[in-house]
DSSP file (Angstrom, degrees, kcal/mol; ACC not computed):
  #  RESIDUE AA STRUCTURE BP1 BP2  ACC     N-H-->O    O-->H-N    N-H-->O    O-->H-N    TCO  KAPPA ALPHA  PHI   PSI    X-CA   Y-CA   Z-CA
    1    1 A M              0   0    0      0, 0.0     2,-0.3     0, 0.0    92,-0.2   0.000 360.0 360.0 360.0 138.2  -25.6   22.6   -8.2
    2    2 A N  E     -a   93   0A   0     90,-1.6    92,-3.0    68,-0.2     2,-0.6  -0.662 360.0-133.7-102.4 158.3  -26.1   18.8   -7.5
    3    3 A I  E     -ab  94  72A   0     68,-1.8    70,-3.4    -2,-0.3     2,-0.6  -0.962  20.4-157.0-113.2 118.0  -24.2   15.9   -8.8
    4    4 A V  E     -ab  95  73A   0     90,-3.0    92,-3.6    -2,-0.6     2,-0.6  -0.879   5.9-148.1-108.1 115.5  -26.5   13.1  -10.0
    5    5 A L  E     -ab  96  74A   0     68,-3.5    70,-2.1    -2,-0.6     2,-0.3  -0.752  17.4-175.4 -93.4 122.4  -25.0    9.6  -10.1
    6    6 A L  E     +a   97   0A   0     90,-3.3    92,-2.8    -2,-0.6     2,-0.2  -0.728  24.2  97.7-106.4 152.1  -26.2    7.1  -12.9
    7    7 A G        -     0   0    0     -2,-0.3    92,-0.1    69,-0.2     3,-0.1  -0.738  64.7 -50.5 150.7 168.3  -25.4    3.5  -13.5
    8    8 A M    >   -     0   0    0     90,-0.4     3,-2.0    -2,-0.2     5,-0.4  -0.083  65.6 -87.7 -56.0 159.0  -26.2    0.0  -13.2
    9    9 A S  T 3  S+     0   0    0      1,-0.3    -1,-0.1     2,-0.1   100,-0.1  -0.482 123.0  29.2 -60.4 141.9  -27.2   -1.7   -9.8
   10   10 A G  T 3  S+     0   0    0     -2,-0.1    -1,-0.3    98,-0.1    -2,-0.1   0.520  84.0 111.8  75.3   6.6  -23.8   -2.6   -8.4
   11   11 A A  S <  S-     0   0    0     -3,-2.0    -2,-0.1    -4,-0.1    -3,-0.1   0.733  92.3-106.2 -77.7 -25.1  -21.8    0.2  -10.1
   12   12 A G  S  > S+     0   0    0     -4,-0.4     4,-2.4    -5,-0.1     5,-0.4   0.674  71.1 141.3 110.3  21.3  -21.2    1.8   -6.7
   13   13 A K  H  > S+     0   0    0     -5,-0.4     4,-1.0     1,-0.2    -8,-0.1   0.843  76.9  40.0 -69.8 -30.4  -23.5    4.9   -6.8
   14   14 A S  H  > S+     0   0    0      2,-0.2     4,-1.8     3,-0.2    -1,-0.2   0.869 120.0  42.2 -81.3 -37.8  -24.6    4.7   -3.2
   15   15 A T  H  > S+     0   0    0      2,-0.2     4,-1.6     1,-0.2    -2,-0.2   0.975 121.6  41.3 -70.1 -53.6  -21.2    3.8   -1.7
   16   16 A L  H  X S+     0   0    0     -4,-2.4     4,-2.7     1,-0.2     5,-0.2   0.803 110.4  60.2 -67.3 -33.2  -19.3    6.2   -3.8
   17   17 A G  H  X S+     0   0    0     -4,-1.0     4,-2.7    -5,-0.4    -1,-0.2   0.934 102.5  48.9 -56.9 -48.1  -22.0    8.8   -3.4
   18   18 A V  H  X S+     0   0    0     -4,-1.8     4,-2.1     2,-0.2     5,-0.2   0.935 114.1  46.5 -55.2 -48.1  -21.7    9.1    0.4
   19   19 A L  H  X S+     0   0    0     -4,-1.6     4,-2.7     1,-0.2    -1,-0.2   0.918 114.0  50.3 -67.8 -34.5  -17.8    9.4    0.2
   20   20 A L  H  X S+     0   0    0     -4,-2.7     4,-1.6     1,-0.2     6,-0.2   0.935 111.4  47.0 -63.5 -43.2  -18.2   12.1   -2.7
   21   21 A A  H  X>S+     0   0    0     -4,-2.7     5,-2.8     2,-0.2     4,-0.7   0.874 113.6  48.6 -66.5 -35.1  -20.7   14.1   -0.7
   22   22 A K  H ><5S+     0   0    0     -4,-2.1     3,-0.8     1,-0.2    -2,-0.2   0.943 112.2  48.9 -67.8 -47.4  -18.4   13.9    2.5
   23   23 A A  H 3<5S+     0   0    0     -4,-2.7    -1,-0.2     1,-0.2    -2,-0.2   0.772 117.2  39.8 -64.5 -26.4  -15.5   15.0    0.5
   24   24 A L  H 3<5S-     0   0    0     -4,-1.6    -1,-0.2    -5,-0.2    -2,-0.2   0.416 109.9-115.0-101.8  -0.8  -17.2   18.0   -1.1
   25   25 A G  T <<5S+     0   0    0     -3,-0.8     2,-0.2    -4,-0.7    -3,-0.2   0.830  71.7 134.6  74.1  25.8  -19.2   19.0    1.9
   26   26 A M      < -     0   0    0     -5,-2.8    45,-0.2    -6,-0.2    -1,-0.2  -0.702  59.0-104.0-110.3 162.6  -22.5   18.2    0.2
   27   27 A D  E     -c   71   0A   0     43,-2.1    45,-3.0    42,-0.3     2,-0.4  -0.297  33.3-145.5 -70.8 164.7  -25.7   16.4    1.3
   28   28 A F  E     +c   72   0A   0     43,-0.2     2,-0.3    -2,-0.0    45,-0.2  -0.998  18.0 176.9-139.3 133.6  -26.4   12.8   -0.1
   29   29 A I  E     -c   73   0A   0     43,-2.7    45,-2.7    -2,-0.4     2,-0.6  -0.987  19.1-150.5-135.8 145.4  -29.6   11.2   -1.0
   30   30 A D  E  >  -c   74   0A   0     -2,-0.3     4,-1.8    43,-0.2     3,-0.5  -0.980   8.8-153.5-120.1 115.2  -30.3    7.8   -2.5
   31   31 A T  H  > S+     0   0    0     43,-2.9     4,-2.2    -2,-0.6    44,-0.1   0.765  94.1  60.3 -59.0 -31.3  -33.5    7.9   -4.6
   32   32 A D  H  > S+     0   0    0     42,-0.3     4,-2.2     2,-0.2    -1,-0.2   0.882 105.2  48.2 -62.0 -43.4  -34.1    4.3   -4.0
   33   33 A L  H  > S+     0   0    0     -3,-0.5     4,-2.8     2,-0.2    -2,-0.2   0.865 107.1  55.7 -65.4 -37.5  -34.4    4.9   -0.3
   34   34 A V  H  X S+     0   0    0     -4,-1.8     4,-2.6     2,-0.2     5,-0.2   0.917 108.5  48.8 -59.9 -42.7  -36.7    7.8   -0.8
   35   35 A I  H  X S+     0   0    0     -4,-2.2     4,-2.5     2,-0.2     5,-0.3   0.980 111.7  48.7 -57.6 -53.4  -39.0    5.5   -2.7
   36   36 A Q  H  X>S+     0   0    0     -4,-2.2     4,-2.0     1,-0.2     5,-0.8   0.904 114.4  44.3 -48.7 -48.5  -38.9    2.9   -0.1
   37   37 A Q  H  <5S+     0   0    0     -4,-2.8    -1,-0.2     1,-0.2    -2,-0.2   0.912 116.8  46.7 -70.8 -37.4  -39.6    5.5    2.8
   38   38 A Q  H  <5S+     0   0    0     -4,-2.6    -1,-0.2     1,-0.2    -2,-0.2   0.826 121.2  37.1 -77.0 -26.1  -42.4    7.1    0.8
   39   39 A E  H  <5S-     0   0    0     -4,-2.5    -1,-0.2     2,-0.2    -2,-0.2   0.648 100.6-132.0 -88.2 -22.5  -44.0    3.8   -0.2
   40   40 A G  T  <5S+     0   0    0     -4,-2.0     2,-0.3    -5,-0.3    -3,-0.2   0.656  74.1  81.4  71.9  15.0  -43.3    1.9    3.2
   41   41 A R  S   <S-     0   0    0     -5,-0.8    -2,-0.2    -6,-0.3    -1,-0.2  -0.935  85.9 -85.1-146.6 172.6  -41.9   -1.1    1.4
   42   42 A L     >  -     0   0    0     -2,-0.3     4,-1.8     1,-0.1     5,-0.1  -0.212  39.6-117.2 -69.9 162.1  -38.8   -2.5   -0.2
   43   43 A L  H  > S+     0   0    0      2,-0.2     4,-2.3     1,-0.2     5,-0.2   0.944 117.3  51.9 -63.3 -51.5  -38.2   -1.8   -3.9
   44   44 A Q  H  > S+     0   0    0     70,-0.3     4,-3.1     1,-0.2     5,-0.2   0.864 105.3  54.9 -58.1 -36.3  -38.6   -5.5   -4.7
   45   45 A E  H  > S+     0   0    0      2,-0.2     4,-3.4     1,-0.2     5,-0.4   0.936 108.7  48.3 -60.8 -47.2  -41.9   -5.7   -2.9
   46   46 A I  H  X>S+     0   0    0     -4,-1.8     4,-2.5     1,-0.2     5,-0.8   0.922 114.1  45.5 -61.6 -40.8  -43.2   -2.9   -5.0
   47   47 A I  H  X5S+     0   0    0     -4,-2.3     4,-0.7     3,-0.2    -1,-0.2   0.895 116.4  45.6 -66.1 -39.3  -42.0   -4.5   -8.1
   48   48 A D  H  <5S+     0   0    0     -4,-3.1    -2,-0.2    -5,-0.2    -3,-0.2   0.941 125.0  32.0 -62.5 -49.1  -43.4   -8.0   -7.1
   49   49 A H  H  <5S+     0   0    0     -4,-3.4    -2,-0.2    -5,-0.2    -3,-0.2   0.874 132.9  25.5 -83.1 -40.5  -46.7   -6.7   -5.9
   50   50 A D  H  X5S-     0   0    0     -4,-2.5     4,-0.6    -5,-0.4    -3,-0.2   0.622 104.2-123.4 -97.9 -16.9  -47.4   -3.7   -8.3
   51   51 A G  H  X< -     0   0    0     -5,-0.8     4,-2.3    -4,-0.7     5,-0.2  -0.069  30.4 -74.4  87.4 165.6  -45.4   -4.7  -11.3
   52   52 A I  H  > S+     0   0    0      2,-0.2     4,-3.1     1,-0.2     5,-0.2   0.900 126.2  56.4 -61.7 -47.2  -42.6   -3.0  -13.2
   53   53 A V  H  > S+     0   0    0      1,-0.2     4,-1.8     2,-0.2    -1,-0.2   0.928 111.6  44.5 -49.8 -53.1  -44.9   -0.3  -14.9
   54   54 A K  H  X S+     0   0    0     -4,-0.6     4,-2.3     2,-0.2     3,-0.3   0.926 110.5  54.0 -62.2 -45.3  -46.2    0.9  -11.5
   55   55 A F  H  X S+     0   0    0     -4,-2.3     4,-3.4     1,-0.2     5,-0.2   0.932 109.1  48.9 -46.6 -54.0  -42.8    0.9   -9.9
   56   56 A M  H  X S+     0   0    0     -4,-3.1     4,-2.1     1,-0.2    -1,-0.2   0.825 109.2  52.7 -65.8 -27.5  -41.4    3.1  -12.8
   57   57 A E  H  X S+     0   0    0     -4,-1.8     4,-2.1    -3,-0.3    -1,-0.2   0.911 110.8  46.3 -68.9 -43.9  -44.3    5.5  -12.4
   58   58 A I  H  X S+     0   0    0     -4,-2.3     4,-2.6     2,-0.2     5,-0.2   0.946 114.5  48.8 -57.9 -51.4  -43.6    5.8   -8.6
   59   59 A E  H  X S+     0   0    0     -4,-3.4     4,-2.7     1,-0.2     5,-0.3   0.917 111.9  48.9 -55.0 -46.6  -39.9    6.3   -9.4
   60   60 A E  H  X S+     0   0    0     -4,-2.1     4,-1.5    -5,-0.2    -1,-0.2   0.869 112.7  47.6 -59.4 -43.5  -40.7    8.9  -12.0
   61   61 A K  H  X S+     0   0    0     -4,-2.1     4,-1.2     2,-0.2    -1,-0.2   0.936 114.4  43.0 -61.6 -54.0  -42.9   10.8   -9.8
   62   62 A I  H  < S+     0   0    0     -4,-2.6     3,-0.3     1,-0.2     4,-0.2   0.913 117.5  44.9 -71.1 -40.0  -40.7   10.9   -6.7
   63   63 A V  H >< S+     0   0    0     -4,-2.7     3,-0.6    -5,-0.2    -1,-0.2   0.827 110.8  55.3 -77.4 -23.9  -37.4   11.8   -8.6
   64   64 A S  H 3< S+     0   0    0     -4,-1.5    -1,-0.2    -5,-0.3    -2,-0.2   0.755 110.4  45.1 -73.7 -22.4  -39.2   14.4  -10.8
   65   65 A E  T 3< S+     0   0    0     -4,-1.2     2,-0.2    -3,-0.3    -1,-0.2   0.259  80.5 127.3-104.6  12.7  -40.5   16.2   -7.7
   66   66 A L    <   -     0   0    0     -3,-0.6     2,-0.6    -4,-0.2    -3,-0.0  -0.524  43.4-161.5 -67.1 130.4  -37.1   16.1   -5.7
   67   67 A K        +     0   0    0     -2,-0.2     2,-0.3     2,-0.0    -1,-0.1  -0.901  29.4 157.7-114.8  92.3  -36.2   19.7   -4.6
   68   68 A L        -     0   0    0     -2,-0.6     2,-0.3     3,-0.1   -66,-0.1  -0.944  25.0-172.1-130.9 144.9  -32.5   19.5   -3.8
   69   69 A K  S    S-     0   0    0     -2,-0.3   -42,-0.3     1,-0.1     3,-0.1  -0.996  72.2  -0.5-133.1 137.5  -29.5   21.8   -3.5
   70   70 A N  S    S+     0   0    0     -2,-0.3   -43,-2.1     1,-0.2     2,-0.4   0.899  97.9 136.2  53.5  43.2  -25.9   21.1   -3.1
   71   71 A C  E     - c   0  27A   0    -45,-0.2   -68,-1.8    -3,-0.1     2,-0.6  -0.968  58.5-132.1-130.8 140.9  -26.5   17.4   -3.0
   72   72 A V  E     -bc   3  28A   0    -45,-3.0   -43,-2.7    -2,-0.4     2,-0.6  -0.818  31.1-157.9 -88.1 123.3  -25.1   14.1   -4.4
   73   73 A I  E     -bc   4  29A   0    -70,-3.4   -68,-3.5    -2,-0.6     2,-0.6  -0.918   9.5-162.4-115.0 118.2  -28.0   12.2   -5.8
   74   74 A S  E     -bc   5  30A   0    -45,-2.7   -43,-2.9    -2,-0.6   -42,-0.3  -0.831  19.7-161.1 -89.0 118.9  -27.7    8.5   -6.2
   75   75 A T        -     0   0    0    -70,-2.1     2,-0.2    -2,-0.6   -62,-0.1  -0.634  22.9-100.3-102.4 164.9  -30.4    7.2   -8.5
   76   76 A G    >   -     0   0    0     -2,-0.2     3,-1.7     1,-0.1     4,-0.2  -0.508  36.4-116.0 -71.3 146.0  -31.9    3.9   -9.2
   77   77 A G  T 3  S+     0   0    0      1,-0.3     3,-0.5    -2,-0.2   -70,-0.1   0.702 112.7  53.6 -57.6 -23.3  -30.6    2.2  -12.2
   78   78 A S  T >  S+     0   0    0      1,-0.2     3,-2.3     2,-0.1     4,-0.3   0.462  76.7  96.6 -94.2  -4.7  -33.9    2.2  -14.1
   79   79 A V  G X  S+     0   0    0     -3,-1.7     3,-1.1     1,-0.3     7,-0.3   0.749  73.8  72.0 -66.0 -12.5  -34.5    6.1  -13.7
   80   80 A I  G 3  S+     0   0    0     -3,-0.5    -1,-0.3     1,-0.2    -2,-0.1   0.754  80.6  69.9 -70.5 -17.2  -33.1    6.4  -17.2
   81   81 A Y  G <  S+     0   0    0     -3,-2.3     2,-0.8     1,-0.1    -1,-0.2   0.779  89.2  75.2 -65.8 -24.7  -36.2    4.8  -18.6
   82   82 A S    <>  -     0   0    0     -3,-1.1     4,-2.3    -4,-0.3     5,-0.1  -0.805  56.6-171.7 -97.6 112.6  -38.0    8.1  -17.7
   83   83 A N  H  > S+     0   0    0     -2,-0.8     4,-2.2     2,-0.2    -1,-0.2   0.853  91.2  54.2 -59.1 -39.0  -37.4   11.1  -19.9
   84   84 A K  H  > S+     0   0    0      2,-0.2     4,-2.3     1,-0.2    -1,-0.2   0.931 109.8  45.3 -66.1 -52.3  -39.4   13.2  -17.5
   85   85 A A  H  > S+     0   0    0      1,-0.2     4,-2.9     2,-0.2    -2,-0.2   0.932 113.6  50.0 -56.2 -48.9  -37.2   12.2  -14.5
   86   86 A M  H  X S+     0   0    0     -4,-2.3     4,-2.3    -7,-0.3     5,-0.2   0.937 110.9  49.1 -62.4 -45.3  -33.9   12.6  -16.5
   87   87 A N  H  X S+     0   0    0     -4,-2.2     4,-1.8     1,-0.2    -1,-0.2   0.866 110.9  49.9 -64.1 -34.7  -34.9   16.1  -17.6
   88   88 A A  H  X S+     0   0    0     -4,-2.3     4,-1.0     1,-0.2    -1,-0.2   0.915 113.7  45.7 -65.3 -40.9  -35.8   17.1  -14.1
   89   89 A L  H  < S+     0   0    0     -4,-2.9     3,-0.4     1,-0.2     4,-0.3   0.880 110.3  53.5 -64.5 -43.2  -32.5   15.7  -12.8
   90   90 A K  H >< S+     0   0    0     -4,-2.3     3,-0.8     1,-0.2    -1,-0.2   0.836 102.8  60.0 -56.9 -40.0  -30.5   17.5  -15.7
   91   91 A Q  H 3< S+     0   0    0     -4,-1.8    -1,-0.2     1,-0.2    -2,-0.2   0.921 115.2  31.8 -56.4 -42.3  -32.2   20.8  -14.7
   92   92 A V  T 3< S+     0   0    0     -4,-1.0   -90,-1.6    -3,-0.4     2,-0.3   0.249 122.2   9.9-104.8   9.8  -30.7   20.7  -11.1
   93   93 A G  E <  S-a    2   0A   0     -3,-0.8     2,-0.5    -4,-0.3   -90,-0.2  -0.999  73.7 -82.4-174.6 172.2  -27.3   19.0  -11.7
   94   94 A Q  E     -a    3   0A   0    -92,-3.0   -90,-3.0    -2,-0.3     2,-0.5  -0.840  43.2-135.8 -90.9 124.5  -24.5   17.5  -13.5
   95   95 A I  E     -a    4   0A   0     -2,-0.5    47,-2.0    44,-0.2    46,-1.9  -0.776  22.6-172.6 -87.5 120.5  -25.3   13.9  -14.6
   96   96 A V  E     -ad   5 142A   0    -92,-3.6   -90,-3.3    -2,-0.5     2,-0.5  -0.969   9.2-154.4-122.5 125.7  -22.3   11.6  -13.9
   97   97 A Y  E     -ad   6 143A   0     45,-2.8    47,-3.6    -2,-0.5     2,-0.9  -0.891   4.1-151.3-103.9 121.4  -22.4    8.0  -15.3
   98   98 A L  E     - d   0 144A   0    -92,-2.8   -90,-0.4    -2,-0.5     2,-0.4  -0.828  18.3-157.5 -97.2 107.4  -20.3    5.4  -13.4
   99   99 A H  E     + d   0 145A   0     45,-3.3    47,-3.3    -2,-0.9    48,-0.1  -0.677  19.4 170.1 -91.3 135.4  -19.5    2.9  -16.0
  100  100 A V        -     0   0    0     -2,-0.4   -92,-0.1    45,-0.2     5,-0.1  -0.973  37.1-110.9-139.1 127.7  -18.6   -0.6  -14.9
  101  101 A P    >>  -     0   0    0      0, 0.0     4,-1.8     0, 0.0     3,-0.7  -0.180  29.5-111.2 -63.5 158.7  -18.3   -3.5  -17.5
  102  102 A Y  H 3> S+     0   0    0      1,-0.3     4,-3.2     2,-0.2     5,-0.2   0.894 115.1  57.1 -54.0 -50.3  -20.9   -6.2  -17.5
  103  103 A E  H 3> S+     0   0    0      1,-0.3     4,-1.4     2,-0.2    -1,-0.3   0.849 109.4  45.9 -57.0 -40.4  -18.5   -8.8  -16.2
  104  104 A E  H <> S+     0   0    0     -3,-0.7     4,-2.1     2,-0.2    -1,-0.3   0.887 111.5  51.5 -75.9 -39.8  -17.7   -6.7  -13.1
  105  105 A I  H  X S+     0   0    0     -4,-1.8     4,-2.4     2,-0.2    -2,-0.2   0.936 107.3  52.7 -54.4 -53.9  -21.3   -5.9  -12.4
  106  106 A Q  H  < S+     0   0    0     -4,-3.2    -2,-0.2     1,-0.2    -1,-0.2   0.911 111.0  48.7 -56.5 -43.1  -22.3   -9.7  -12.6
  107  107 A K  H  < S+     0   0    0     -4,-1.4    -1,-0.2    -5,-0.2    -2,-0.2   0.865 112.7  48.8 -65.6 -40.4  -19.5  -10.4   -9.9
  108  108 A R  H  < S+     0   0    0     -4,-2.1     2,-1.3     1,-0.2    -2,-0.2   0.837  98.9  70.8 -74.7 -31.6  -20.7   -7.6   -7.7
  109  109 A L     <  +     0   0    0     -4,-2.4     3,-0.3     1,-0.2    -1,-0.2  -0.681  55.2 169.8 -95.5  99.4  -24.3   -8.5   -7.7
  110  110 A I  S    S+     0   0    0     -2,-1.3     2,-0.4     1,-0.3    -1,-0.2   0.945  73.9  18.7 -75.3 -47.1  -24.7  -11.6   -5.8
  111  111 A N    >   +     0   0    0      1,-0.1     3,-1.1     2,-0.0    -1,-0.3  -0.832  60.4 177.8-132.4 103.1  -28.4  -11.9   -5.5
  112  112 A I  G > >S+     0   0    0     -2,-0.4     3,-0.8    -3,-0.3     5,-0.6   0.643  72.0  77.0 -70.2 -19.6  -30.3   -9.8   -8.1
  113  113 A T  G 3 5S+     0   0    0      1,-0.2    -1,-0.3     2,-0.1    -2,-0.0   0.619 101.7  35.5 -81.0  -6.5  -33.6  -11.1   -6.8
  114  114 A T  G < 5S+     0   0    0     -3,-1.1   -70,-0.3     1,-0.1    -1,-0.2   0.313  95.5  85.1-120.0   6.7  -33.7   -8.9   -3.8
  115  115 A R  T < 5S-     0   0    0     -3,-0.8    -2,-0.1    -4,-0.2    -3,-0.1   0.633  95.9-120.5 -81.5 -12.9  -32.0   -5.8   -5.3
  116  116 A G  T   5 +     0   0    0     -4,-0.4     2,-0.5     1,-0.2    -3,-0.1   0.955  49.0 172.2  72.6  46.8  -35.2   -4.3   -6.8
  117  117 A I      < -     0   0    0     -5,-0.6     2,-0.9   -40,-0.1    -1,-0.2  -0.796  37.2-122.7 -92.1 127.1  -33.8   -4.4  -10.3
  118  118 A V        +     0   0    0     -2,-0.5     2,-0.4   -66,-0.0   -74,-0.0  -0.603  48.0 160.3 -73.5 109.0  -36.3   -3.5  -13.0
  119  119 A M        -     0   0    0     -2,-0.9   -67,-0.1     4,-0.0     3,-0.1  -0.997  37.0-131.3-133.3 125.2  -36.2   -6.6  -15.3
  120  120 A K    >   -     0   0    0     -2,-0.4     3,-2.1     1,-0.1     8,-0.1  -0.431  46.1 -87.3 -75.1 155.6  -38.8   -7.7  -17.7
  121  121 A K  T 3  S+     0   0    0      1,-0.3    -1,-0.1    -2,-0.1     3,-0.1  -0.299 117.5  21.8 -63.8 143.2  -39.7  -11.3  -17.4
  122  122 A G  T 3  S+     0   0    0      1,-0.3    -1,-0.3    -3,-0.1     2,-0.3   0.251  96.5 122.2  79.4 -11.7  -37.4  -13.5  -19.6
  123  123 A N    <   -     0   0    0     -3,-2.1    -1,-0.3     4,-0.0     2,-0.1  -0.612  51.7-145.4 -79.3 141.0  -34.6  -10.8  -19.5
  124  124 A S     >  -     0   0    0     -2,-0.3     4,-1.8    -3,-0.1    -4,-0.1  -0.446  31.1-104.6 -88.7 171.2  -31.2  -11.6  -18.2
  125  125 A L  H  > S+     0   0    0      1,-0.2     4,-2.6     2,-0.2     5,-0.2   0.901 124.8  55.8 -64.9 -39.1  -29.0   -9.1  -16.4
  126  126 A K  H  > S+     0   0    0      1,-0.2     4,-2.7     2,-0.2     5,-0.2   0.892 103.5  52.1 -51.2 -43.5  -27.0   -8.9  -19.6
  127  127 A D  H  > S+     0   0    0      2,-0.2     4,-2.0     1,-0.2    -1,-0.2   0.912 112.0  46.2 -61.1 -45.8  -30.0   -8.0  -21.5
  128  128 A V  H  X S+     0   0    0     -4,-1.8     4,-2.6     2,-0.2    -2,-0.2   0.939 112.8  51.0 -60.8 -52.0  -30.8   -5.1  -18.9
  129  129 A Y  H  X S+     0   0    0     -4,-2.6     4,-2.4     1,-0.2    -2,-0.2   0.886 112.6  44.0 -56.9 -49.4  -27.2   -4.0  -19.0
  130  130 A E  H  < S+     0   0    0     -4,-2.7    -1,-0.2    -5,-0.2    -2,-0.2   0.838 114.2  50.8 -66.9 -34.0  -27.1   -3.9  -22.9
  131  131 A E  H  X S+     0   0    0     -4,-2.0     4,-0.5    -5,-0.2    -2,-0.2   0.909 116.7  40.7 -68.3 -42.4  -30.5   -2.1  -23.0
  132  132 A R  H >X S+     0   0    0     -4,-2.6     4,-2.2     1,-0.2     3,-1.0   0.883  93.9  79.8 -75.0 -40.2  -29.4    0.6  -20.4
  133  133 A L  H 3X S+     0   0    0     -4,-2.4     4,-2.1     1,-0.3    -1,-0.2   0.792  96.4  44.4 -44.2 -52.8  -25.8    1.3  -21.6
  134  134 A P  H 3> S+     0   0    0      0, 0.0     4,-2.8     0, 0.0    -1,-0.3   0.860 113.5  52.7 -66.2 -34.8  -26.9    3.7  -24.6
  135  135 A L  H <X S+     0   0    0     -3,-1.0     4,-2.3    -4,-0.5     5,-0.2   0.933 108.8  48.5 -66.2 -44.9  -29.4    5.5  -22.2
  136  136 A Y  H  X S+     0   0    0     -4,-2.2     4,-1.9     1,-0.2    -1,-0.2   0.929 114.0  46.7 -57.6 -42.0  -26.8    6.1  -19.6
  137  137 A M  H  < S+     0   0    0     -4,-2.1    -2,-0.2    -5,-0.2    -1,-0.2   0.927 111.0  53.9 -60.6 -42.5  -24.5    7.5  -22.3
  138  138 A K  H  < S+     0   0    0     -4,-2.8    -1,-0.2     1,-0.2    -2,-0.2   0.892 116.8  34.6 -53.7 -46.3  -27.4    9.6  -23.8
  139  139 A Y  H  < S+     0   0    0     -4,-2.3     2,-0.2    -5,-0.1    -1,-0.2   0.696  95.5  99.4 -91.6 -18.9  -28.2   11.4  -20.6
  140  140 A S     <  -     0   0    0     -4,-1.9   -44,-0.2    -5,-0.2     3,-0.1  -0.468  49.0-163.9 -84.1 140.7  -24.8   11.7  -18.9
  141  141 A D  S    S+     0   0    0    -46,-1.9     2,-0.3     1,-0.3   -45,-0.2   0.775  84.9  18.6 -76.9 -31.3  -22.7   14.9  -18.9
  142  142 A K  E     -d   96   0A   0    -47,-2.0   -45,-2.8     2,-0.0     2,-0.5  -0.994  67.6-154.3-142.2 136.8  -19.6   13.0  -17.7
  143  143 A T  E     -d   97   0A   0     -2,-0.3     2,-0.5   -47,-0.2   -45,-0.2  -0.893   8.5-169.4-109.0 134.7  -18.7    9.3  -17.8
  144  144 A F  E     -d   98   0A   0    -47,-3.6   -45,-3.3    -2,-0.5     2,-0.7  -0.981  19.6-135.8-129.9 134.3  -16.2    7.8  -15.4
  145  145 A D  E     +d   99   0A   0     -2,-0.5   -45,-0.2   -47,-0.2   -47,-0.1  -0.734  25.2 174.3 -83.1 115.0  -14.8    4.3  -15.8
  146  146 A C    >   +     0   0    0    -47,-3.3     3,-0.7    -2,-0.7     2,-0.3  -0.030  32.7 128.5-112.8  28.5  -14.9    2.6  -12.3
  147  147 A S  T 3  S-     0   0    0      1,-0.2     3,-0.1   -48,-0.1   -47,-0.0  -0.627  80.6  -0.5 -81.9 148.2  -13.8   -0.8  -13.4
  148  148 A N  T 3  S+     0   0    0     -2,-0.3     2,-0.3     1,-0.1    -1,-0.2   0.730 107.7 113.2  41.5  35.2  -10.9   -2.2  -11.5
  149  149 A K    <   -     0   0    0     -3,-0.7    -1,-0.1     2,-0.0     2,-0.1  -0.947  68.0-117.6-127.5 149.2  -10.6    0.8   -9.3
  150  150 A D     >  -     0   0    0     -2,-0.3     4,-1.8     1,-0.1     3,-0.3  -0.404  31.5-109.2 -80.7 169.4  -11.1    1.3   -5.7
  151  151 A I  H  > S+     0   0    0      1,-0.2     4,-2.4     2,-0.2     5,-0.1   0.896 117.9  56.7 -66.1 -40.4  -13.9    3.7   -4.5
  152  152 A E  H  > S+     0   0    0      1,-0.2     4,-2.1     2,-0.2    -1,-0.2   0.823 107.2  50.4 -62.8 -41.2  -11.4    6.2   -3.1
  153  153 A R  H  > S+     0   0    0     -3,-0.3     4,-2.3     2,-0.2    -1,-0.2   0.886 110.5  49.0 -60.9 -48.7   -9.8    6.4   -6.7
  154  154 A C  H  X S+     0   0    0     -4,-1.8     4,-1.9     1,-0.2    -2,-0.2   0.931 109.9  51.1 -64.0 -44.3  -13.1    7.0   -8.3
  155  155 A V  H  X S+     0   0    0     -4,-2.4     4,-2.4     1,-0.2     3,-0.2   0.926 109.8  48.7 -57.5 -48.9  -14.1    9.7   -5.9
  156  156 A S  H  X S+     0   0    0     -4,-2.1     4,-2.4     1,-0.2    -1,-0.2   0.875 109.0  54.4 -63.2 -36.1  -10.9   11.6   -6.4
  157  157 A E  H  X S+     0   0    0     -4,-2.3     4,-1.6     2,-0.2    -1,-0.2   0.856 110.9  45.2 -57.4 -37.9  -11.3   11.3  -10.2
  158  158 A I  H  X S+     0   0    0     -4,-1.9     4,-1.9    -3,-0.2    -2,-0.2   0.920 111.9  51.3 -75.9 -41.8  -14.7   12.8  -10.0
  159  159 A I  H  X S+     0   0    0     -4,-2.4     4,-1.4     2,-0.2    -2,-0.2   0.880 110.0  49.4 -54.3 -46.6  -13.6   15.5   -7.7
  160  160 A E  H  < S+     0   0    0     -4,-2.4     4,-0.3    -5,-0.2    -1,-0.2   0.911 112.1  50.7 -62.4 -40.4  -10.7   16.5  -10.0
  161  161 A S  H >< S+     0   0    0     -4,-1.6     3,-0.7     1,-0.2    -2,-0.2   0.871 107.2  51.4 -66.7 -40.4  -13.0   16.6  -12.9
  162  162 A M  H 3< S+     0   0    0     -4,-1.9    -1,-0.2     1,-0.2    -2,-0.2   0.771 108.0  52.7 -67.4 -28.1  -15.6   18.8  -11.2
  163  163 A Q  T 3<        0   0    0     -4,-1.4    -1,-0.2     1,-0.2    -2,-0.2   0.470 360.0 360.0 -87.7  -4.0  -12.9   21.3  -10.2
  164  164 A E    <         0   0    0     -3,-0.7    -1,-0.2    -4,-0.3    -2,-0.1   0.545 360.0 360.0 -80.9 360.0  -11.6   21.7  -13.8
């Protein structure tokens, strides 16, 4: 069984994911890094040169075709726009949403122009947050509030929950 981490950019999926995988003796994979490796360019370059729609097609294809076992999977924040990718992830793991309030996300994301965030022209970070929140809730099996907590505490809460 895999553990799939969902959440906004800046929620701590990659950082927390590595520690969670270490603590549970699991492998770790970051789908954003897989996309960059397979495409040979940064996420932001793909978005800038190919557009959001093409980026999301690439993300959907790569995530849907992952064949992983006993792995903590950190997903890109936009994966929840793809029903196909989310269904593929649900088939192979437990979906864990790392909830962080907008104000905290805003503080954590210093430069959103280089993070490879899927944002339609004219949308603000708050627009993206509000658009994604119900989708994260829809797809997640478990939600963890990671606001005002250090990474270690979030990791131990997730581990405790998984062992129940």
